[in-house]
Steps between C-alpha positions, in 0.01 A plus 500: 500500500381651830131477586351745752162443662300782667684759284279786619497400869685674781803267476462366148516838331822582682651166399399565141651849499832358619529210256375715212835681505674176401534344155299192601176426315205548737149364498229608743164356605254787530124508547488854364798588278375859479620548860861446393706816454538582129878450499456162669223396262738562209780308669326174594294222350158480665290194567160631602311322775515386859776307675223272628424387141685179407505571125620856547781395733606210278527730200683769695769281657572275201875504443560744787843511663372663822155589632408753768190386687284678754157397624283815490288573808124470487327639810170358372627140485287257699799272565858614549660161417259459209597840361872422513446158344301658217800713403773240560353195330530640144866581563573156644336333202732692266830459688641258244525798264691722745867521594475698823230651721529800733192546718396728786434301818545615860744506787444244775461179309641286782217601735221608268214289631155655538634823357219581257616619159861421596426134562321481166793651313736247661284232335590670169869453579449132574309438179758673282793332675342155463548530123878527534515824298780745580332732748560806713236580760516869597423532872409851615316593821214749491529769233546864600245574226232334713501824698350673196170325578480726806572832335152632585518436878859623506395821323168555675551347846875502547477128577559164335358173628594136534464192717862445601656649812635850452835399649552188285808553286487335158660539158330664204621573149421722204360342185773672298756279675302183426483603136874565490580151630252343260644686200855401590403134512299520178803639318750255654529180297752335733289386796352155536326289764246622752544753778326769705618861483413707808439874451473652849557871451774675698341504847237363735250758623193493721180677398566756775845567350342528156252752640787710636678497163180586318441789741846640426465461123143631476556781750198408713421255776421149376406218737441128479192339651475126562148366452347160579522245219122457489447875456764511226335211311158660537632827359650321200184308418291815544706650216431208268774251581402134517486333840768251389741769383449710812557198725816422306636848572412461869676161511801647323531780757470250784779290349723807477422580865599142588842536336453404137777738390734441793785317324833684525606742231784420263701736278336335198149583624568876522314727260579871479181704529436609858160599637594867538612520137183325389286742702676797344476372144169310498281555806537877534393573138207259540381670818546844347322398180 
């Protein structure tokens, strides 16, 4: 039995699509089962509720061979660590019923202090690992899909914004590649122990290099503008984000600027989707739409 959390989320739904092609029985935890695609709804067993609910999680993971876990974001959360703990504690309390866990964490665990949401998710790793359960922590950098939050300024202003230096080269990856690694591990019954699995994408790019690629793909000039952290946080809170969540994003960007993702690449950390391909297949239709 494979259990998939966040089955309608940006990563979870891709994981579910991939494992659904197997013969394995699948159970999902879904707040709103109606959001599942009809063919998926017919394929899986559904436990309705939240992954922050102890009773729901206990029922969903009972007898599970492998569980896919992802802490959903909540920009309204008044505490970043508190939010992560809310969604990890029910899993940890049910680990005696589980054979293996595959969870989405982050790249940079060795240096992830005062890194906002990244530091909080590393606490998830520590809690799960302390149980001794067989565990694989998926460690991606920033998602290419984060750029979709800036579709409007890209379309209307020809600009995207951030707090890191425009010349800072860093890895990024597509969520499809995270989902592919997760699905492979969920379907593989041979692995044991605990380990981290880095997913770095195929290249390191700066925001200025990303702007050049976006310009070529979109057929118009796109630029990157660095803005002060305080202005960025103020903009986020003005659009309804909590002060704690906005500060976490600012701290996360500062940690990246300070070298959070700087460990050397390995062949094992390579993932296939490049930024140009992602722009062609995902960003360009979003901007055009």
